[in-house]
C-alpha positions, 0 to 999 in steps of 0.5 A, spaced: 897 600 617 894 607 617 892 609 624 886 613 626 887 620 629 885 622 635 885 629 639 885 630 647 881 635 649 883 636 657 885 642 662 890 637 666 896 637 662 900 631 665 893 627 665 892 629 657 899 626 656 898 620 660 892 618 656 896 620 650 901 614 651 896 609 653 892 610 646 899 611 642 899 604 644 893 602 641 894 598 634 888 602 630 890 609 633 894 614 634 893 622 638 894 628 633 894 633 638 892 635 645 888 642 647 887 644 654 880 647 652 875 648 647 877 654 644 884 652 643 881 646 639 877 651 635 884 655 633 887 648 633 883 646 627 884 652 623 891 649 621 891 642 622 887 636 619 880 634 623 881 628 627 877 622 626 875 622 634 876 627 640 876 625 647 873 631 650 873 633 658 866 637 660 869 642 666 874 646 662 875 653 662 874 658 657 870 653 653 867 648 657 866 640 653 858 641 652 860 648 649 865 645 645 861 639 643 855 643 640 860 648 636 863 641 633 857 638 631 855 645 627 862 646 624 865 639 624 860 634 624 864 628 621 868 628 628 866 623 632 866 626 640 867 622 646 866 624 653 872 623 658 870 625 665 869 625 672 862 627 671 857 622 672 851 626 674 844 625 669 843 632 667 852 632 665 850 626 661 844 628 657 847 635 656 853 631 653 849 627 648 844 632 646 850 637 644 852 631 640 857 626 643 857 619 641 859 616 648 860 618 655 867 615 658 869 615 665 876 617 667 877 611 671 876 607 665 881 601 664 885 601 657 881 596 654 874 599 654 878 605 652 880 601 646 874 597 645 870 604 645 875 608 640 874 601 636 866 601 637 866 608 634 869 607 628 865 601 627 858 604 628 859 611 630 857 611 637 859 608 643 854 607 649 856 605 655 851 602 661 852 609 664 849 612 658 844 607 656 841 608 663 841 615 663 837 615 656 832 610 659 831 614 665 830 620 661 824 617 656 821 613 663 822 619 667 825 615 672 831 618 675 837 614 677 838 616 684 843 612 689 839 607 694 838 611 701 843 612 706 843 611 713 845 615 718 851 612 720 853 611 713 852 619 712 856 620 718 861 615 716 862 619 709 863 626 712 869 623 717 872 619 711 872 626 707 877 628 713 884 626 713 882 621 719 885 614 718 879 608 718 882 606 725 881 613 728 874 613 724 872 607 728 874 610 734 871 616 732 864 612 731 865 608 738 865 602 732 870 596 731 875 597 725 871 591 722 865 594 722 867 601 719 871 596 714 863 593 712 860 600 711 866 602 706 864 596 702 858 596 703 858 604 700 863 601 694 857 597 691 851 602 693 854 608 691 858 604 684 865 607 687 871 603 687 875 606 693 876 612 698 877 618 693 870 616 689 866 615 696 869 622 697 868 625 690 861 623 691 860 626 698 862 633 696 858 632 689 852 630 693 853 636 699 854 631 704 861 633 706 862 641 704 870 644 703 
């Protein structure tokens, strides 16, 4: 069975190699090549056949994902671009979709969803996950997908979470019980739609709750 070719544009080598290993185990897909940025991709396409799908990171040096997607839309409209990134703010998602991306995935996506997204893109020409649907609806209705307002204690907890302190040390610092701190953590997982401490830290940094 002939497999559909996929290219990965990602500036972190170990991550791109790991993603390639996952995709190469999918029944219908194989990774044709890896590139570290858009400029490298432009050069690669001069000597290599165009892949069917490109998994595109957004933040990359030299030529980022948005710039590269615009270039592909103009020069290789036959290639399907799926964003694969940690960026989940509405502005970035809209820019990628407007640039020509056929879908938008976050890097914490599970294997089954990734495979489904690749298959759906081949079948229909796009893959719109819930995060994209929400952003597109909000862009039309004028609604903003802002997070629920955080309490002062939750903000203080997030700031301390960005340090090297353990949960027990944070509880002592805030004069609260470890059980209460666990409750703050679990509530924020739901409220901010993240799965672990790293997700909370990324949220705090992105929203300037904690500055490095």
